[in-house]
Structure formats: structure tokens, C-alpha cells
N, CA, C and O of each residue as an XYZ file, in Angstrom:
524
protein
N     -14.171    -24.199   -133.040
C     -13.140    -25.063   -132.485
C     -12.986    -26.244   -133.479
O     -13.965    -26.870   -133.886
N     -11.714    -26.519   -133.852
C     -11.502    -27.674   -134.821
C     -11.773    -29.009   -134.193
O     -11.732    -29.179   -132.974
N     -12.054    -29.961   -135.072
C     -12.460    -31.355   -134.562
C     -11.341    -32.017   -133.672
O     -11.614    -32.672   -132.666
N     -10.098    -31.800   -134.108
C      -8.991    -32.439   -133.285
C      -8.962    -31.971   -131.816
O      -8.820    -32.742   -130.867
N      -9.118    -30.560   -131.713
C      -9.069    -29.914   -130.359
C     -10.220    -30.394   -129.532
O     -10.088    -30.729   -128.355
N     -11.406    -30.419   -130.217
C     -12.616    -30.878   -129.396
C     -12.455    -32.342   -128.929
O     -12.959    -32.711   -127.868
N     -11.766    -33.158   -129.708
C     -11.588    -34.510   -129.447
C     -10.631    -34.639   -128.206
O     -10.861    -35.441   -127.302
N      -9.583    -33.830   -128.218
C      -8.631    -33.811   -127.112
C      -9.317    -33.295   -125.846
O      -9.082    -33.850   -124.773
N     -10.133    -32.286   -125.923
C     -10.854    -31.743   -124.827
C     -11.837    -32.836   -124.190
O     -12.001    -32.962   -122.976
N     -12.420    -33.549   -125.097
C     -13.350    -34.695   -124.569
C     -12.487    -35.798   -123.989
O     -12.873    -36.396   -122.984
N     -11.322    -36.099   -124.583
C     -10.461    -37.150   -123.891
C      -9.971    -36.767   -122.541
O      -9.892    -37.620   -121.657
N      -9.609    -35.422   -122.319
C      -9.282    -35.030   -121.028
C     -10.431    -35.112   -120.019
O     -10.260    -35.584   -118.895
N     -11.635    -34.628   -120.461
C     -12.875    -34.796   -119.633
C     -13.101    -36.186   -119.217
O     -13.316    -36.487   -118.043
N     -13.046    -37.117   -120.276
C     -13.231    -38.551   -119.964
C     -12.231    -39.119   -118.942
O     -12.566    -39.878   -118.033
N     -11.048    -38.716   -119.153
C     -10.026    -39.153   -118.264
C     -10.241    -38.828   -116.870
O     -10.022    -39.667   -115.996
N     -10.672    -37.613   -116.597
C     -10.881    -37.120   -115.242
C     -12.152    -37.868   -114.800
O     -12.138    -38.384   -113.682
N     -13.268    -37.977   -115.583
C     -14.415    -38.763   -115.206
C     -14.156    -40.189   -114.816
O     -14.696    -40.682   -113.826
N     -13.341    -40.845   -115.583
C     -13.023    -42.257   -115.344
C     -12.305    -42.439   -114.055
O     -12.565    -43.392   -113.320
N     -11.328    -41.468   -113.740
C     -10.649    -41.529   -112.484
C     -11.593    -41.341   -111.316
O     -11.561    -42.082   -110.333
N     -12.469    -40.289   -111.455
C     -13.469    -40.020   -110.422
C     -14.349    -41.183   -110.100
O     -14.637    -41.481   -108.941
N     -14.817    -41.907   -111.271
C     -15.653    -42.993   -111.109
C     -14.949    -44.236   -110.366
O     -15.609    -45.006   -109.669
N     -13.686    -44.364   -110.547
C     -12.889    -45.361   -109.877
C     -12.812    -45.009   -108.363
O     -12.726    -45.925   -107.545
N     -12.839    -43.715   -107.969
C     -12.674    -43.330   -106.660
C     -14.026    -43.214   -105.867
O     -14.039    -42.756   -104.725
N     -15.186    -43.652   -106.519
C     -16.338    -43.812   -105.828
C     -17.263    -42.619   -105.947
O     -18.208    -42.503   -105.167
N     -17.019    -41.708   -106.920
C     -17.897    -40.602   -107.146
C     -18.990    -40.986   -108.130
O     -18.923    -42.058   -108.731
N     -19.990    -40.141   -108.305
C     -20.981    -40.412   -109.282
C     -20.473    -40.691   -110.623
O     -19.643    -39.901   -111.073
N     -20.840    -41.701   -111.343
C     -20.342    -42.008   -112.624
C     -20.566    -40.780   -113.619
O     -21.655    -40.208   -113.681
N     -19.585    -40.452   -114.308
C     -19.730    -39.363   -115.293
C     -19.476    -37.941   -114.678
O     -19.558    -36.920   -115.361
N     -19.178    -37.942   -113.414
C     -19.059    -36.585   -112.696
C     -17.767    -35.984   -113.230
O     -16.739    -36.658   -113.291
N     -17.825    -34.665   -113.631
C     -16.644    -33.978   -114.110
C     -16.160    -33.079   -113.016
O     -16.964    -32.294   -112.513
N     -14.964    -33.120   -112.616
C     -14.438    -32.394   -111.425
C     -13.297    -31.383   -111.922
O     -12.881    -30.493   -111.180
N     -12.866    -31.557   -113.098
C     -11.896    -30.597   -113.606
C     -12.024    -30.487   -115.084
O     -11.996    -31.466   -115.831
N     -12.182    -29.106   -115.524
C     -12.338    -28.778   -116.909
C     -11.187    -27.760   -117.227
O     -10.905    -26.829   -116.473
N     -10.546    -28.022   -118.415
C      -9.418    -27.055   -118.766
C      -9.761    -26.587   -120.132
O      -9.238    -27.127   -121.107
N     -10.633    -25.589   -120.266
C     -11.039    -25.085   -121.569
C      -9.870    -24.269   -122.149
O      -9.071    -23.694   -121.409
N      -9.787    -24.231   -123.572
C      -8.740    -23.446   -124.135
C      -9.026    -21.887   -123.960
O     -10.174    -21.450   -123.888
N      -7.878    -21.079   -123.898
C      -8.037    -19.665   -123.767
C      -7.074    -19.097   -124.885
O      -6.399    -19.814   -125.624
N      -7.100    -17.768   -124.912
C      -6.141    -17.116   -125.968
C      -4.749    -17.415   -125.799
O      -4.008    -17.628   -126.759
N      -4.323    -17.438   -124.436
C      -2.880    -17.738   -124.241
C      -2.661    -19.290   -124.044
O      -1.516    -19.743   -124.048
N      -3.637    -20.008   -123.891
C      -3.512    -21.509   -123.857
C      -4.561    -22.110   -124.756
O      -5.635    -22.495   -124.294
N      -4.252    -22.195   -126.072
C      -5.218    -22.518   -127.057
C      -5.439    -23.984   -127.091
O      -6.310    -24.405   -127.852
N      -4.764    -24.810   -126.368
C      -5.001    -26.220   -126.435
C      -4.379    -26.895   -125.186
O      -3.351    -26.458   -124.667
N      -4.999    -27.904   -124.760
C      -4.491    -28.750   -123.696
C      -4.495    -30.192   -124.284
O      -5.422    -30.518   -125.025
N      -3.495    -31.071   -123.985
C      -3.446    -32.291   -124.628
C      -3.409    -33.368   -123.541
O      -3.589    -33.133   -122.346
N      -3.150    -34.610   -124.087
C      -3.212    -35.821   -123.201
C      -2.325    -35.710   -122.036
O      -1.326    -34.992   -122.003
N      -2.770    -36.503   -121.026
C      -2.017    -36.464   -119.726
C      -2.226    -37.739   -119.030
O      -2.769    -38.690   -119.592
N      -1.787    -37.782   -117.757
C      -1.753    -39.033   -116.984
C      -1.984    -38.576   -115.510
O      -1.674    -37.444   -115.141
N      -2.569    -39.549   -114.646
C      -2.689    -39.375   -113.293
C      -1.752    -40.209   -112.560
O      -1.477    -41.357   -112.909
N      -1.213    -39.570   -111.439
C      -0.253    -40.230   -110.569
C      -0.689    -40.015   -109.114
O      -1.003    -38.869   -108.794
N      -0.741    -40.981   -108.210
C      -0.820    -40.753   -106.746
C       0.464    -40.580   -106.210
O       1.334    -41.442   -106.331
N       0.657    -39.382   -105.551
C       1.950    -39.020   -104.868
C       2.059    -39.723   -103.468
O       1.098    -40.214   -102.876
N       3.243    -39.708   -103.056
C       3.579    -40.352   -101.727
C       2.735    -39.912   -100.593
O       2.379    -40.674    -99.694
N       2.385    -38.488   -100.675
C       1.704    -37.942    -99.610
C       0.085    -38.105    -99.666
O      -0.670    -37.612    -98.828
N      -0.327    -38.876   -100.790
C      -1.652    -39.202   -101.028
C      -2.419    -38.384   -101.955
O      -3.547    -38.706   -102.329
N      -1.771    -37.251   -102.357
C      -2.480    -36.320   -103.285
C      -2.290    -36.980   -104.753
O      -1.395    -37.760   -105.076
N      -3.296    -36.507   -105.533
C      -3.296    -36.919   -107.001
C      -2.722    -35.810   -107.753
O      -2.947    -34.641   -107.438
N      -1.893    -36.186   -108.863
C      -1.287    -35.280   -109.774
C      -1.861    -35.573   -111.129
O      -1.759    -36.709   -111.591
N      -2.447    -34.630   -111.777
C      -2.820    -34.770   -113.160
C      -1.834    -33.917   -113.974
O      -1.794    -32.691   -113.861
N      -1.075    -34.588   -114.765
C       0.014    -33.915   -115.576
C      -0.375    -34.035   -117.054
O      -0.693    -35.117   -117.548
N      -0.340    -32.947   -117.706
C      -0.736    -32.942   -119.150
C       0.054    -31.829   -119.929
O       0.779    -31.034   -119.331
N      -0.118    -31.810   -121.261
C       0.577    -30.847   -122.097
C      -0.262    -29.687   -122.262
O      -1.390    -29.778   -122.746
N       0.310    -28.461   -121.830
C      -0.322    -27.153   -121.847
C       0.401    -26.335   -123.102
O       1.582    -25.988   -123.078
N      -0.458    -26.104   -124.134
C       0.131    -25.453   -125.205
C      -0.079    -23.888   -125.001
O      -1.089    -23.402   -124.491
N       1.034    -23.153   -125.479
C       1.040    -21.650   -125.366
C       1.246    -21.029   -126.635
O       0.799    -19.892   -126.789
N       1.900    -21.638   -127.642
C       2.189    -20.930   -128.861
C       1.384    -21.369   -130.041
O       1.875    -21.367   -131.170
N       0.102    -21.761   -129.792
C      -0.672    -22.135   -130.847
C      -1.360    -23.437   -130.550
O      -1.110    -24.023   -129.496
N      -2.258    -23.944   -131.466
C      -2.847    -25.167   -131.220
C      -2.387    -26.398   -132.045
O      -2.883    -27.522   -131.968
N      -1.459    -26.050   -132.772
C      -0.792    -27.185   -133.670
C       0.123    -28.145   -132.892
O       0.579    -27.830   -131.792
N       0.363    -29.241   -133.445
C       1.222    -30.181   -132.752
C       2.674    -29.677   -132.611
O       3.353    -30.096   -131.673
N       3.170    -28.820   -133.477
C       4.544    -28.247   -133.361
C       4.530    -26.969   -132.606
O       5.521    -26.241   -132.656
N       3.515    -26.648   -131.928
C       3.509    -25.290   -131.185
C       4.199    -25.543   -129.863
O       4.343    -26.669   -129.384
N       4.623    -24.402   -129.297
C       5.390    -24.419   -128.032
C       4.369    -24.893   -126.928
O       3.182    -24.571   -126.988
N       4.874    -25.654   -125.939
C       4.095    -26.190   -124.893
C       5.006    -26.574   -123.702
O       6.228    -26.639   -123.835
N       4.377    -26.825   -122.542
C       5.094    -27.380   -121.459
C       4.224    -28.348   -120.662
O       3.002    -28.349   -120.813
N       4.856    -29.187   -119.800
C       4.080    -30.037   -118.928
C       3.569    -29.282   -117.802
O       4.330    -28.623   -117.094
N       2.268    -29.345   -117.592
C       1.602    -28.645   -116.493
C       0.962    -29.645   -115.498
O       0.592    -30.736   -115.932
N       0.831    -29.379   -114.360
C       0.202    -30.269   -113.362
C      -0.813    -29.582   -112.604
O      -0.679    -28.383   -112.359
N      -1.924    -30.304   -112.168
C      -2.805    -29.917   -111.182
C      -2.870    -30.979   -110.135
O      -2.764    -32.179   -110.386
N      -3.061    -30.436   -108.866
C      -3.030    -31.338   -107.705
C      -4.401    -31.326   -107.073
O      -5.106    -30.317   -107.070
N      -4.776    -32.545   -106.508
C      -6.017    -32.734   -105.752
C      -5.620    -33.412   -104.418
O      -4.917    -34.423   -104.403
N      -6.075    -32.842   -103.342
C      -5.836    -33.433   -102.042
C      -7.049    -34.136   -101.463
O      -7.023    -34.554   -100.306
N      -8.112    -34.274   -102.245
C      -9.293    -34.927   -101.797
C      -9.772    -36.031   -102.834
O     -10.955    -36.104   -103.168
N      -8.822    -36.865   -103.314
C      -9.146    -37.934   -104.246
C      -9.900    -37.381   -105.550
O     -10.749    -38.077   -106.108
N      -9.603    -36.273   -105.954
C     -10.169    -35.816   -107.236
C     -11.433    -34.992   -107.135
O     -11.928    -34.487   -108.143
N     -11.936    -34.855   -105.990
C     -13.190    -34.098   -105.832
C     -12.939    -32.624   -106.244
O     -13.819    -32.030   -106.867
N     -11.794    -32.019   -105.927
C     -11.488    -30.678   -106.313
C     -10.064    -30.708   -106.738
O      -9.310    -31.634   -106.437
N      -9.711    -29.672   -107.447
C      -8.287    -29.512   -108.061
C      -7.787    -28.101   -107.910
O      -8.558    -27.145   -107.832
N      -6.423    -27.991   -107.868
C      -5.847    -26.638   -107.882
C      -6.495    -25.750   -108.963
O      -6.879    -26.237   -110.026
N      -6.607    -24.472   -108.682
C      -7.150    -23.579   -109.696
C      -6.141    -23.135   -110.739
O      -6.516    -22.642   -111.803
N      -4.920    -23.300   -110.451
C      -3.849    -22.850   -111.418
C      -2.932    -24.030   -111.661
O      -2.812    -24.942   -110.843
N      -2.233    -23.973   -112.922
C      -1.177    -24.928   -113.188
C       0.110    -24.768   -112.452
O       0.501    -23.676   -112.040
N       0.755    -25.889   -112.298
C       2.131    -25.820   -111.836
C       2.978    -26.263   -112.926
O       2.744    -27.370   -113.411
N       3.936    -25.554   -113.384
C       4.809    -25.975   -114.576
C       5.770    -26.975   -114.008
O       6.531    -26.744   -113.069
N       5.663    -28.179   -114.702
C       6.482    -29.379   -114.255
C       7.760    -29.450   -114.993
O       8.746    -29.988   -114.490
N       7.774    -28.891   -116.243
C       8.972    -28.998   -117.115
C       8.779    -27.990   -118.225
O       7.674    -27.811   -118.737
N       9.939    -27.289   -118.618
C       9.713    -26.368   -119.712
C      10.969    -26.348   -120.586
O      12.007    -25.919   -120.081
N      10.965    -26.732   -121.726
C      12.083    -26.665   -122.612
C      11.611    -25.907   -123.875
O      11.028    -26.521   -124.769
N      11.848    -24.623   -123.958
C      11.247    -23.728   -124.922
C      11.579    -24.226   -126.326
O      10.750    -24.009   -127.210
N      12.674    -24.851   -126.608
C      12.976    -25.313   -128.026
C      12.406    -26.631   -128.472
O      12.395    -26.965   -129.657
N      11.895    -27.428   -127.421
C      11.453    -28.721   -127.701
C      10.057    -28.748   -128.241
O       9.212    -27.935   -127.865
N       9.810    -29.712   -129.149
C       8.472    -30.032   -129.703
C       7.973    -31.349   -129.001
O       8.560    -32.423   -129.131
N       6.850    -31.174   -128.253
C       6.354    -32.314   -127.493
C       5.584    -33.267   -128.514
O       4.640    -32.866   -129.195
N       6.017    -34.400   -128.547
C       5.500    -35.353   -129.607
C       4.528    -36.445   -129.033
O       3.933    -37.196   -129.806
N       4.381    -36.521   -127.769
C       3.512    -37.649   -127.214
C       3.103    -37.133   -125.782
O       3.670    -36.190   -125.229
N       2.082    -37.833   -125.253
C       1.621    -37.497   -123.987
C       2.467    -37.965   -122.866
O       3.225    -38.926   -123.000
N       2.352    -37.316   -121.790
C       3.246    -37.643   -120.662
C       2.679    -38.846   -119.892
O       1.463    -38.966   -119.741
N       3.537    -39.715   -119.416
C       3.150    -40.857   -118.742
C       3.860    -40.743   -117.309
O       5.063    -40.498   -117.219
N       3.102    -40.921   -116.292
C       3.760    -40.945   -114.920
C       3.642    -42.325   -114.308
O       2.620    -43.001   -114.427
N       4.733    -42.725   -113.640
C       4.811    -44.043   -113.113
C       5.799    -44.078   -111.919
O       6.648    -43.199   -111.774
N       5.671    -45.043   -111.135
C       6.585    -45.249   -110.078
C       7.731    -46.258   -110.436
O       7.526    -47.306   -111.049
N       8.940    -45.845   -110.000
C      10.118    -46.729   -110.222
C      10.274    -47.693   -109.182
O       9.591    -47.575   -108.165
N      11.135    -48.687   -109.315
C      11.285    -49.729   -108.241
C      11.655    -49.071   -106.943
O      11.265    -49.614   -105.910
N      12.349    -47.986   -106.871
C      12.693    -47.402   -105.583
C      11.642    -46.324   -105.112
O      11.905    -45.507   -104.229
N      10.450    -46.383   -105.758
C       9.247    -45.567   -105.367
C       9.429    -44.115   -105.813
O       8.603    -43.297   -105.407
N      10.386    -43.728   -106.574
C      10.432    -42.420   -107.167
C       9.365    -42.320   -108.252
O       8.867    -43.308   -108.792
N       9.059    -41.094   -108.525
C       8.109    -40.706   -109.611
C       8.906    -40.509   -110.937
O       9.845    -39.715   -110.986
N       8.517    -41.238   -111.993
C       9.149    -41.012   -113.291
C       8.144    -40.428   -114.198
O       7.049    -40.976   -114.330
N       8.472    -39.271   -114.876
C       7.530    -38.742   -115.834
C       8.273    -38.861   -117.189
O       9.416    -38.416   -117.292
N       7.702    -39.399   -118.130
C       8.240    -39.614   -119.406
C       7.428    -39.050   -120.560
O       6.218    -39.262   -120.634
N       8.067    -38.355   -121.431
C       7.445    -37.679   -122.629
C       8.330    -37.630   -123.815
O       9.499    -37.288   -123.641
N       7.934    -37.914   -124.927
C       8.812    -37.830   -126.193
C       8.811    -36.519   -126.630
O       7.749    -35.933   -126.838
N      10.025    -35.930   -126.812
C      10.186    -34.593   -127.396
C      11.156    -34.599   -128.513
O      11.918    -35.551   -128.678
N      11.149    -33.531   -129.304
C      12.005    -33.442   -130.428
C      12.754    -32.156   -130.306
O      12.111    -31.119   -130.140
N      14.038    -32.134   -130.372
C      14.934    -30.929   -130.342
C      15.530    -30.847   -131.662
O      15.831    -31.886   -132.251
N      15.728    -29.708   -132.180
C      16.537    -29.556   -133.343
C      18.012    -29.647   -132.953
O      18.412    -29.329   -131.833
N      18.805    -30.100   -133.939
C      20.268    -30.343   -133.700
C      20.993    -29.108   -133.031
O      21.810    -29.218   -132.117
N      20.594    -27.933   -133.600
C      21.297    -26.761   -132.978
C      20.843    -26.458   -131.549
O      21.517    -25.680   -130.874
N      19.764    -27.012   -131.059
C      19.282    -26.771   -129.699
C      19.864    -27.787   -128.626
O      19.629    -27.696   -127.421
N      20.588    -28.686   -129.165
C      21.088    -29.671   -128.098
C      22.264    -29.045   -127.363
O      23.055    -28.259   -127.886
N      22.307    -29.467   -126.093
C      23.451    -28.931   -125.236
C      24.780    -29.299   -125.720
O      24.998    -30.424   -126.169
N      25.683    -28.383   -125.644
C      27.053    -28.669   -126.164
C      27.985    -28.928   -125.046
O      29.167    -29.184   -125.275
């Protein structure tokens, strides 16, 4: 596994561990691991958001077309109904634009009217823009 992918895997693990620690779990407890697979060679940065119904959403970049920064990917989400003790076993696709290159991690935040805003920087080639 190359050094960059190991670093991202550690960052994801630390993010989950930090959230779990804030929620009153044992410090350093890991409750979600997303190891790479042949069809999902890399997972990248993400963010945690508390939903209106109290569940937690962890949204992150799920790569499918390789492990490089320009590989195809989509935003995936995992949900927890018990403050991060356990998480869904499978991803929920949050957004998919096959032509886009995802350039930065997703940030989740609440707007003034309490809607959920998900922001991510993407790059589309000129020929891929809607006409």
C-alpha cells in the first residue's frame, strides 16, 4: 500500500476515533473501518454531520476507478443511529457525477434554515458541462 493511501486510511480512522471520544466512548476506540478493496481501492477525507433525526452521517469520497487523485469516485455515506457505536454495513451513494474529478474532501454543515449543505470541489472538463 503506498504511503499516501496509508495516510488517508489513518486520517479516516483518527476522524472516527476523535468523534467517538467526544461522544463519551473509550478514547482511541475505532468503530468504523473502511479498508480498500479491489473495486474500492481508496477512501478519502470526509466529514461528520448530525441529522435532524439524531443519526450521525459520515460522508466521504469512495474511489472506484483507481487510487489516484484523478480516478473516478463518488460521495458515499454511512449512518449511525447510536452516536457512532455502530455504523451501516454498506455505503449509501450521496452523489455521483461520473465525469467529475473530485478535488477536495466533502464538508457537511447546517444552513440558516437548518437544511443540510454538502460541499465538495469538483472539476469537469468543458465538454462535460450541461448544455
